[in-house]
C-alpha positions as CSV (number, residue, x, y, z in Angstrom):
1,M,-20.7,-18.4,30.0
2,S,-20.1,-16.9,26.5
3,F,-22.3,-18.0,23.5
4,V,-19.2,-19.0,21.5
5,P,-16.3,-20.8,23.1
6,N,-12.9,-18.9,23.4
7,D,-11.1,-21.5,21.2
8,F,-13.7,-21.3,18.4
9,D,-12.4,-21.6,14.9
10,A,-14.2,-19.1,12.6
11,S,-12.2,-20.0,9.5
12,S,-14.9,-22.3,8.1
13,W,-18.6,-21.9,7.5
14,E,-19.2,-25.4,8.9
15,N,-18.1,-24.2,12.3
16,I,-20.0,-20.9,12.1
17,E,-23.3,-22.3,10.7
18,P,-24.7,-23.9,13.9
19,Y,-24.4,-20.6,15.8
20,V,-26.0,-18.7,12.9
21,N,-28.9,-21.1,12.9
22,D,-29.3,-20.7,16.6
23,L,-29.5,-16.9,16.3
24,I,-31.9,-17.0,13.3
25,N,-34.3,-19.5,14.8
26,R,-34.2,-18.6,18.4
27,E,-37.5,-17.9,20.1
28,L,-37.8,-14.2,21.1
29,S,-40.6,-13.7,23.5
30,C,-39.5,-10.5,25.3
31,S,-37.2,-7.5,25.2
32,S,-34.6,-9.2,27.4
33,C,-34.6,-12.1,24.9
34,L,-33.8,-9.5,22.2
35,E,-31.0,-8.1,24.2
36,K,-29.5,-11.6,24.7
37,L,-29.8,-12.1,21.0
38,I,-27.8,-8.9,20.3
39,S,-25.2,-9.9,22.9
40,D,-24.7,-13.4,21.5
41,T,-24.5,-12.0,17.9
42,S,-21.8,-9.6,19.1
43,N,-19.9,-12.5,20.7
44,L,-20.0,-14.5,17.4
45,A,-19.0,-11.4,15.4
46,E,-15.9,-10.8,17.6
47,H,-14.6,-14.3,16.7
48,I,-15.4,-13.9,13.0
49,S,-14.0,-10.3,12.8
50,E,-10.7,-11.4,14.5
51,T,-10.3,-14.4,12.1
52,G,-10.8,-12.0,9.1
53,A,-8.4,-9.5,10.6
54,L,-5.6,-12.1,11.2
55,L,-6.0,-13.4,7.6
56,Y,-5.8,-9.8,6.2
57,I,-2.8,-9.0,8.4
58,G,-1.0,-12.2,7.3
59,M,-1.6,-11.3,3.6
60,T,-0.5,-7.7,3.9
61,C,2.6,-8.7,5.9
62,D,3.7,-11.0,3.1
63,T,1.9,-10.3,-0.2
64,E,4.1,-12.7,-2.1
65,N,3.0,-15.7,0.0
66,E,0.4,-17.5,-2.1
67,N,-0.9,-19.6,0.9
68,K,-1.7,-16.5,2.9
69,K,-3.3,-14.8,0.0
70,N,-5.4,-17.8,-0.8
71,E,-6.5,-18.2,2.8
72,F,-7.6,-14.6,2.9
73,L,-9.4,-15.0,-0.4
74,Y,-11.1,-18.2,0.8
75,F,-12.5,-16.3,3.7
76,V,-13.7,-13.5,1.3
77,E,-15.3,-15.9,-1.2
78,N,-16.7,-18.5,1.1
79,I,-17.5,-17.0,4.4
80,R,-18.2,-13.3,3.9
81,P,-21.0,-13.8,1.3
82,K,-22.9,-16.2,3.7
83,L,-22.3,-13.7,6.6
84,S,-23.9,-10.9,4.5
85,E,-27.1,-12.9,4.0
86,F,-27.1,-13.9,7.7
87,S,-26.6,-10.4,8.8
88,D,-29.4,-9.1,6.7
89,N,-31.8,-11.8,8.0
90,L,-30.8,-11.1,11.6
91,N,-31.1,-7.3,11.1
92,R,-34.6,-7.7,9.8
93,R,-35.5,-9.9,12.8
94,I,-34.2,-7.4,15.2
95,A,-35.7,-4.3,13.5
96,S,-39.2,-5.9,13.2
97,H,-39.3,-7.3,16.7
98,P,-42.2,-5.8,18.8
99,S,-39.9,-5.0,21.7
100,V,-37.3,-3.1,19.6
101,G,-38.9,0.2,20.7
102,N,-38.5,-0.7,24.3
103,L,-34.8,-1.4,24.2
104,P,-32.6,0.9,26.4
105,E,-31.1,4.0,24.9
106,R,-27.7,2.3,24.5
107,Y,-29.1,0.5,21.4
108,D,-30.4,3.6,19.6
109,L,-27.4,4.2,17.3
110,M,-27.1,0.4,16.6
111,I,-30.8,0.2,15.5
112,R,-30.3,3.3,13.3
113,G,-27.4,1.6,11.6
114,I,-29.3,-1.7,11.3
115,I,-32.3,0.0,9.6
116,S,-29.9,1.7,7.2
117,D,-28.1,-1.6,6.4
118,I,-31.5,-3.2,5.7
119,E,-32.4,-0.5,3.3
120,I,-29.4,-1.0,1.1
121,F,-28.9,-4.7,1.3
122,R,-29.3,-6.7,-1.9
123,S,-28.4,-10.3,-2.3
124,E,-27.2,-9.8,-5.9
125,N,-24.5,-7.4,-4.5
126,I,-22.8,-10.2,-2.5
127,P,-20.9,-11.8,-5.4
128,L,-20.0,-8.2,-6.6
129,G,-18.5,-7.5,-3.2
130,V,-16.4,-10.7,-3.4
131,E,-15.1,-9.7,-6.9
132,Q,-14.4,-6.2,-5.5
133,T,-12.2,-7.6,-2.7
134,K,-10.4,-9.9,-5.1
135,L,-9.5,-6.9,-7.3
136,V,-8.4,-4.8,-4.4
137,T,-6.2,-7.7,-3.2
138,K,-4.7,-7.9,-6.7
139,A,-3.9,-4.2,-6.6
140,Q,-2.2,-4.6,-3.2
141,G,-0.1,-7.4,-4.5
142,I,1.1,-5.3,-7.4
143,T,2.1,-2.3,-5.3
144,G,3.5,-4.5,-2.5
145,A,5.9,-6.2,-5.0
146,M,7.3,-2.9,-6.2
147,T,11.1,-2.6,-5.6
148,V,13.8,-0.8,-7.5
149,E,17.5,-1.1,-8.0
150,F,19.2,2.1,-6.7
151,Q,22.8,2.8,-5.9
152,G,23.6,-0.9,-6.2
153,Q,20.8,-2.2,-3.9
154,E,17.3,-3.5,-4.2
155,R,15.1,-1.1,-2.3
156,T,11.4,-0.9,-1.4
157,F,9.5,2.3,-2.1
158,P,9.5,3.3,1.7
159,E,13.3,2.9,1.7
160,M,13.5,5.2,-1.4
161,K,11.8,8.1,0.4
162,A,15.0,9.0,2.2
163,F,16.6,9.9,-1.1
164,L,13.8,12.3,-1.9
165,E,14.9,14.4,1.0
166,S,18.6,14.5,-0.1
167,N,20.3,17.8,-0.5
168,S,21.6,16.6,-3.8
169,R,19.1,17.6,-6.4
170,D,20.6,15.2,-8.9
171,E,20.2,12.3,-6.4
172,R,16.6,13.3,-5.7
173,E,15.8,13.5,-9.4
174,K,17.3,10.1,-10.1
175,A,15.5,8.5,-7.1
176,W,12.2,10.0,-8.1
177,K,12.5,9.0,-11.7
178,T,13.6,5.5,-10.7
179,M,10.4,5.1,-8.6
180,V,8.2,6.6,-11.3
181,N,9.6,4.4,-14.0
182,R,9.0,1.3,-11.9
183,W,5.4,2.5,-11.1
184,M,4.7,3.0,-14.8
185,E,5.5,-0.6,-15.5
186,D,2.3,-1.6,-13.7
187,S,0.2,1.6,-14.3
188,E,-1.8,0.0,-17.1
189,E,-2.7,-3.0,-15.0
190,L,-3.6,-0.7,-12.1
191,S,-5.8,1.4,-14.4
192,K,-7.6,-1.8,-15.6
193,I,-8.3,-2.8,-12.0
194,Y,-9.7,0.6,-11.2
195,D,-11.9,0.5,-14.3
196,Q,-13.3,-2.8,-13.2
197,L,-13.9,-1.5,-9.6
198,I,-15.8,1.6,-10.9
199,K,-18.0,-0.7,-13.0
200,I,-18.7,-3.1,-10.1
201,R,-19.4,-0.3,-7.6
202,H,-21.8,1.5,-9.9
203,Q,-23.7,-1.7,-10.4
204,I,-23.8,-2.3,-6.6
205,A,-25.4,1.2,-6.3
206,L,-27.9,0.6,-9.1
207,N,-28.9,-2.8,-7.5
208,A,-29.6,-1.1,-4.2
209,G,-31.8,1.5,-5.8
210,F,-29.3,4.4,-5.9
211,N,-28.5,6.6,-8.9
212,S,-24.8,6.9,-7.9
213,Y,-22.3,5.0,-5.8
214,T,-21.7,8.2,-3.9
215,D,-25.2,8.2,-2.5
216,Y,-25.0,4.5,-1.8
217,M,-21.7,4.8,0.1
218,F,-22.9,7.7,2.2
219,K,-25.7,5.4,3.4
220,A,-23.4,2.4,3.7
221,M,-20.9,4.3,5.7
222,H,-23.6,5.6,8.1
223,R,-22.8,9.2,7.3
224,F,-25.8,10.5,9.2
225,D,-24.3,13.7,10.4
226,Y,-23.0,15.4,7.3
227,T,-23.9,15.5,3.6
228,V,-22.3,15.5,0.1
229,E,-22.9,19.2,0.1
230,D,-20.9,19.6,3.4
231,C,-18.0,17.8,1.7
232,L,-18.1,20.2,-1.3
233,T,-18.2,23.2,1.1
234,F,-15.2,21.7,2.8
235,H,-13.3,21.4,-0.5
236,D,-14.0,25.1,-1.2
237,S,-12.9,26.1,2.3
238,I,-9.6,24.2,1.9
239,E,-9.0,25.9,-1.5
240,K,-9.5,29.4,-0.1
241,V,-7.7,28.9,3.3
242,C,-4.9,26.4,2.6
243,M,-3.8,26.9,-1.0
244,P,-2.4,30.5,-0.6
245,I,-0.2,29.2,2.3
246,V,0.9,26.1,0.3
247,R,1.9,28.3,-2.6
248,E,3.7,30.7,-0.3
249,I,5.7,27.9,1.3
250,N,6.6,26.5,-2.2
251,E,7.6,30.0,-3.4
252,R,10.1,30.3,-0.5
253,R,11.4,26.9,-1.4
254,R,11.8,27.8,-5.0
255,I,13.7,31.0,-4.2
256,A,15.9,29.1,-1.7
257,F,16.8,26.5,-4.3
258,G,17.4,29.2,-6.9
259,L,15.0,27.6,-9.4
260,D,12.7,29.0,-12.1
261,K,10.1,26.3,-11.1
262,L,10.0,23.5,-8.6
263,S,10.0,19.9,-9.9
264,P,8.1,17.0,-8.3
265,W,11.4,15.8,-6.7
266,D,11.8,19.2,-4.9
267,V,8.7,18.8,-2.8
268,N,6.1,16.1,-2.1
269,E,2.7,17.6,-3.1
270,K,0.9,15.4,-0.6
271,S,3.0,15.9,2.5
272,G,5.1,18.9,1.8
273,S,8.2,16.8,2.6
274,G,11.5,17.4,0.7
275,P,15.0,18.6,1.2
276,D,15.7,21.3,3.9
277,I,15.7,24.8,2.3
278,N,18.8,25.7,4.3
279,G,20.7,22.7,3.1
280,E,20.5,20.8,6.5
281,S,20.8,17.0,6.4
282,P,17.5,15.0,6.1
283,L,15.8,14.4,9.5
284,K,16.4,10.9,10.7
285,P,14.9,10.6,14.2
286,F,15.9,6.9,14.7
287,K,18.3,4.3,13.4
288,S,16.3,1.2,14.2
289,V,12.7,0.3,14.9
290,Q,13.7,-0.7,18.4
291,E,15.1,2.8,19.1
292,M,11.9,4.4,17.8
293,V,9.7,2.2,20.0
294,T,11.9,2.7,23.2
295,K,11.9,6.5,22.7
296,L,8.2,6.6,22.0
297,S,7.5,4.8,25.3
298,Q,9.3,7.7,27.0
299,V,7.4,10.3,25.0
300,F,4.0,8.9,26.1
301,H,5.1,8.4,29.7
302,N,6.2,12.1,29.7
303,M,2.7,13.1,28.5
304,S,0.8,11.0,30.9
305,N,1.2,7.8,32.9
306,D,-2.0,6.5,31.3
307,L,-0.7,6.8,27.7
308,G,2.7,5.5,28.7
309,K,1.2,2.3,30.1
310,K,-1.0,1.8,27.1
311,F,1.9,2.1,24.7
312,D,4.0,-0.3,26.8
313,K,1.1,-2.7,26.6
314,L,1.2,-2.6,22.8
315,V,4.9,-3.5,22.9
316,E,4.3,-6.3,25.5
317,M,1.5,-7.9,23.4
318,D,4.0,-8.2,20.5
319,T,1.4,-7.1,17.9
320,L,3.6,-4.7,16.0
321,D,5.0,-5.2,12.4
322,L,7.0,-2.0,11.8
323,E,10.0,-2.6,9.5
324,T,9.8,-2.2,5.7
325,R,10.7,-5.3,3.6
326,K,10.2,-6.7,0.1
327,G,6.8,-8.2,-0.4
328,K,5.2,-6.2,2.4
329,A,2.1,-4.2,1.4
330,P,2.7,-0.4,1.4
331,G,1.3,2.1,4.0
332,G,0.3,1.7,7.6
333,Y,-2.7,0.7,9.6
334,Q,-4.0,-0.3,13.0
335,Y,-6.3,-3.3,13.1
336,Y,-8.2,-4.1,16.3
337,L,-8.5,-7.8,17.2
338,E,-12.1,-7.8,18.5
339,K,-12.1,-11.0,20.5
340,S,-8.7,-10.6,22.1
341,R,-9.2,-6.8,22.5
342,I,-5.7,-6.3,21.2
343,P,-4.6,-3.6,18.6
344,F,-2.2,-4.6,15.8
345,I,0.0,-2.0,14.2
346,F,1.4,-2.3,10.7
347,M,3.8,0.1,9.0
348,N,6.9,0.4,6.9
349,A,9.6,2.3,8.9
350,A,12.7,3.4,7.1
351,G,14.1,5.8,9.7
352,L,12.5,9.0,8.5
353,Q,10.5,11.7,10.4
354,G,7.4,10.7,8.4
355,D,7.8,7.2,9.7
356,L,7.9,8.5,13.3
357,E,4.7,10.4,12.6
358,T,3.1,7.3,11.1
359,M,3.9,5.3,14.2
360,I,2.5,8.0,16.5
361,H,-0.6,8.2,14.3
362,E,-1.2,4.4,14.5
363,S,-0.5,4.5,18.2
364,G,-3.4,7.0,18.5
365,H,-5.7,4.5,16.8
366,A,-4.5,1.8,19.2
367,F,-5.1,4.1,22.2
368,H,-8.6,4.7,21.0
369,S,-9.2,0.9,20.7
370,L,-7.8,0.4,24.2
371,Y,-9.8,3.3,25.7
372,C,-13.1,1.8,24.5
373,G,-12.2,-1.8,24.8
374,H,-14.3,-2.0,28.0
375,L,-17.5,-1.6,26.0
376,D,-19.5,-4.9,25.8
377,L,-20.8,-5.0,22.2
378,I,-18.7,-5.0,19.1
379,D,-21.0,-2.3,17.6
380,E,-20.4,-0.1,20.6
381,R,-16.6,-0.2,19.9
382,N,-16.9,0.3,16.2
383,Y,-16.4,4.1,16.4
384,P,-17.0,6.3,13.4
385,I,-14.0,6.8,11.1
386,E,-14.3,10.6,11.3
387,F,-13.6,10.4,15.1
388,A,-11.1,7.5,14.8
389,E,-8.9,9.8,12.9
390,V,-9.2,12.5,15.6
391,A,-7.6,10.0,17.9
392,S,-4.6,9.4,15.6
393,M,-4.1,12.9,14.0
394,S,-4.4,14.7,17.3
395,M,-1.7,12.5,18.8
396,E,0.7,13.6,16.1
397,L,0.2,17.2,17.2
398,L,0.1,16.6,20.9
399,T,3.4,14.7,20.9
400,Q,5.3,17.5,19.2
401,D,6.7,19.0,22.4
402,E,8.4,15.7,23.1
403,W,10.1,15.2,19.7
404,G,13.4,16.6,21.1
405,L,14.0,13.0,22.5
406,F,14.6,11.9,18.9
407,Y,17.2,14.6,18.0
408,E,20.6,15.7,19.2
409,N,19.9,19.4,19.0
410,I,16.9,21.7,19.3
411,N,17.2,22.9,15.8
412,Q,16.5,19.5,14.4
413,A,13.4,19.0,16.6
414,S,12.2,22.5,15.6
415,R,12.6,21.6,11.9
416,A,10.6,18.4,12.5
417,R,7.8,20.4,14.2
418,I,7.7,23.0,11.4
419,S,7.8,20.3,8.8
420,H,4.8,18.5,10.4
421,L,2.8,21.7,10.7
422,E,3.5,22.5,7.1
423,G,2.4,19.0,6.3
424,V,-1.0,19.6,8.0
425,V,-1.5,22.5,5.5
426,Y,-0.3,20.4,2.6
427,L,-2.4,17.4,3.4
428,L,-5.8,19.1,3.5
429,P,-5.6,20.1,-0.2
430,W,-4.6,16.6,-1.1
431,I,-7.6,15.3,0.9
432,A,-9.8,17.7,-1.1
433,T,-8.2,16.5,-4.3
434,I,-8.8,12.8,-3.6
435,D,-12.4,13.3,-2.3
436,S,-13.3,15.6,-5.2
437,F,-11.9,13.0,-7.6
438,Q,-14.0,10.2,-6.0
439,H,-17.2,12.4,-6.2
440,W,-16.6,13.0,-9.9
441,I,-15.6,9.4,-10.6
442,Y,-18.8,7.9,-9.3
443,A,-21.0,10.7,-10.5
444,N,-19.7,9.9,-14.0
445,P,-19.2,6.1,-13.9
446,N,-19.2,5.8,-17.7
447,H,-16.4,8.2,-18.2
448,T,-13.4,7.5,-20.5
449,R,-9.9,7.4,-19.4
450,D,-9.2,10.7,-21.2
451,E,-12.0,12.3,-19.3
452,R,-10.7,10.9,-16.0
453,K,-7.2,12.3,-16.9
454,E,-8.6,15.7,-17.7
455,Y,-10.6,15.9,-14.5
456,W,-7.7,14.7,-12.4
457,L,-5.4,17.3,-14.0
458,S,-8.0,20.1,-13.3
459,L,-7.9,19.1,-9.6
460,R,-4.1,19.2,-9.6
461,E,-4.4,22.7,-10.9
462,R,-7.0,23.7,-8.3
463,F,-5.2,22.1,-5.3
464,G,-1.7,21.7,-6.6
465,S,1.4,23.8,-7.2
466,N,3.1,25.6,-10.1
467,M,5.5,22.8,-11.0
468,D,7.7,21.7,-13.9
469,W,6.8,18.2,-14.8
470,E,9.2,18.1,-17.9
471,D,8.8,14.8,-19.6
472,N,6.9,13.2,-16.7
473,E,3.4,14.3,-17.6
474,K,2.2,10.7,-18.1
475,F,2.9,9.9,-14.5
476,R,1.2,13.1,-13.4
477,E,-1.9,12.0,-15.2
478,L,-1.9,8.8,-13.3
479,S,-0.5,9.9,-10.0
480,W,-3.9,9.2,-8.3
481,Q,-3.0,5.5,-8.5
482,Q,-0.6,6.1,-5.5
483,Q,-3.6,6.7,-3.2
484,G,-4.5,3.2,-2.2
485,H,-7.8,4.3,-0.6
486,L,-9.2,4.8,-4.1
487,Y,-8.9,1.1,-4.6
488,G,-9.4,-0.5,-1.2
489,V,-11.7,1.8,0.8
490,P,-13.7,4.1,-1.6
491,F,-14.8,7.4,0.0
492,Y,-12.6,6.8,3.0
493,Y,-10.5,9.9,2.8
494,V,-12.4,13.0,3.6
495,E,-12.6,11.6,7.1
496,Y,-8.9,12.6,7.5
497,G,-9.8,16.2,6.8
498,I,-12.9,16.2,9.1
499,A,-10.8,14.6,11.8
500,Q,-7.9,17.1,11.2
501,L,-10.3,19.9,12.2
502,G,-11.0,18.1,15.4
503,A,-7.3,17.3,16.0
504,L,-6.3,21.0,15.5
505,Q,-8.9,22.1,18.0
506,L,-7.6,19.5,20.6
507,W,-4.1,20.8,19.8
508,Q,-5.3,24.4,20.4
509,T,-6.5,23.3,23.9
510,H,-3.2,21.5,24.5
511,R,-1.2,24.6,23.7
512,K,-3.0,26.3,26.6
513,S,-3.5,23.3,28.9
514,P,-1.9,19.9,28.1
515,K,-3.7,18.3,31.0
516,K,-7.1,19.4,29.9
517,A,-6.5,18.3,26.3
518,L,-5.6,14.8,27.4
519,E,-8.6,14.7,29.7
520,N,-10.8,15.7,26.8
521,Y,-9.1,13.1,24.6
522,S,-9.6,10.1,27.0
523,R,-13.1,11.1,27.9
524,A,-14.2,11.2,24.3
525,M,-12.3,8.1,23.2
526,K,-13.8,6.0,26.0
527,L,-17.3,6.5,24.4
528,G,-16.4,4.4,21.3
529,N,-19.6,4.3,19.1
530,T,-22.1,5.0,21.9
531,K,-22.7,8.6,20.7
532,T,-23.4,10.4,17.4
533,L,-20.4,12.0,15.6
534,P,-21.4,15.6,16.8
535,D,-21.7,14.3,20.4
536,L,-18.3,12.6,20.2
537,F,-16.8,15.9,19.0
538,A,-18.6,17.7,21.8
539,A,-17.4,15.2,24.4
540,A,-13.8,16.4,23.6
541,E,-15.0,20.0,23.5
542,L,-14.7,20.2,19.7
543,E,-16.9,21.6,17.0
544,L,-17.9,19.8,13.9
545,G,-17.9,22.3,11.0
546,F,-16.9,22.7,7.4
547,D,-17.1,26.4,6.6
548,E,-14.2,28.7,5.7
549,N,-14.3,30.7,8.9
550,H,-14.0,27.6,11.1
551,L,-11.0,26.3,9.0
552,N,-9.4,29.7,8.9
553,S,-9.4,30.0,12.7
554,L,-7.5,26.7,13.0
555,I,-5.0,27.2,10.2
556,S,-4.3,30.7,11.5
557,E,-3.1,29.1,14.7
558,V,-0.9,26.7,12.8
559,K,0.8,29.8,11.2
560,I,1.2,31.4,14.6
561,A,2.8,28.2,16.0
562,M,5.2,27.9,13.0
563,S,6.3,31.5,13.6
564,E,6.9,30.8,17.3
565,I,9.1,27.8,16.5
566,K,11.2,29.8,14.1
């Protein structure tokens, strides 16, 4: 019999409190009693996590619904603060118990995390955390509400992306400027929110005894296996290895278009997407979400019966919200419902190749959740982000051979593969840009907006392209606002880069032996959070590294693969 009943309502503290009191006051006379406490705590956490997840999902699916927003904020303001204090009290009880050293090895990582959380917890940071979440929710509401009138229709930003791949340069320019002008209407408010977030976050760090929010977050995010210095080394490696290739690709594009300089509507600096250099029509792999889902089922079944069944399960569980619409938050995510052991996928599909890749990416996260769903404790399933993204980013690469299902001829599928591989090379510099920006922001919390602008522009010179911004310099100065991670999940971005290194290694294996690659994938994903990050990489036969030689070996294979496709 479980500690908490299956129909438990975790949306009010009155319901939660008796269980919390039980856990805090329970007599613990032996190590098995301690294990039972951990198990029961996990059971309660599953219910609370799922309630919070459903409230967040409801709010992001409909940012204009005041009731949903208020329900989410009620949870944030009235339940999470009390949970923070409870968690700290319970953590201290567990860590100080005489039997903690006698617990089986399976608890080692959990105890390491608990000790770290105890070290950084401060009660005065609880209300600051609430204020932070409210500001992030406000920013999401602003960006989710952004629509434009274009060619006689109201369109969301995801819908506008199709026009940025048009062969008509005039149409691309008009589309890009329409979106930029709309963004600039809210840019001051978004800057104000970010200013407030920086101030709050710096205070959280000071309260916890840290000189910078960077150091605080490395501790809070349990980054035990790499350092700030490793990240900086990674930035340098990306600059040396990737930037020459990015500039080479952009130069080919410039020549093909017959331009003196590229403009921001000629290529997306983050993804490398844009019009085809040979004048081919934009890639549109599906006409409807249903078509995308049906064909992806076939893709995964072709790869392995296991993946196919897992994808079909996602569809059967009806936990997909994939279509773009007004009022829906931008972006995409997978959110695992811990009690139900069900993944939820959220995205904004508008029929583009990038949308297909997003769905494959989020499906990879869902597969990861399903692979480790057998693990008993919520902490054992709470895999590190750096490896979570290996699950998703590798899936984008491993499915490439199957993309022909989405296109009428082989040339279109080849274009999609080359575009995606180019996107890998483009994304790494953008990751370095965002991560470098965050390191500077929180190392200099009292900076002025002008100083922030200058540093951002210096990064765009370092990791960007020779581009003509004409009279759009104001947007360029604020283009960091488009990366929602800066607002909602600070320091969550370098993980994509670290994971990409793992994903590329898995893809290298797949190029030689698809069966072996998928075996390595499933074996590692089943481990959840039961091993350290280096051990998770090792379980998939991958190496965790940040140096130039390691990156160069992987990107060299990307270049080889692109030449083979051509």
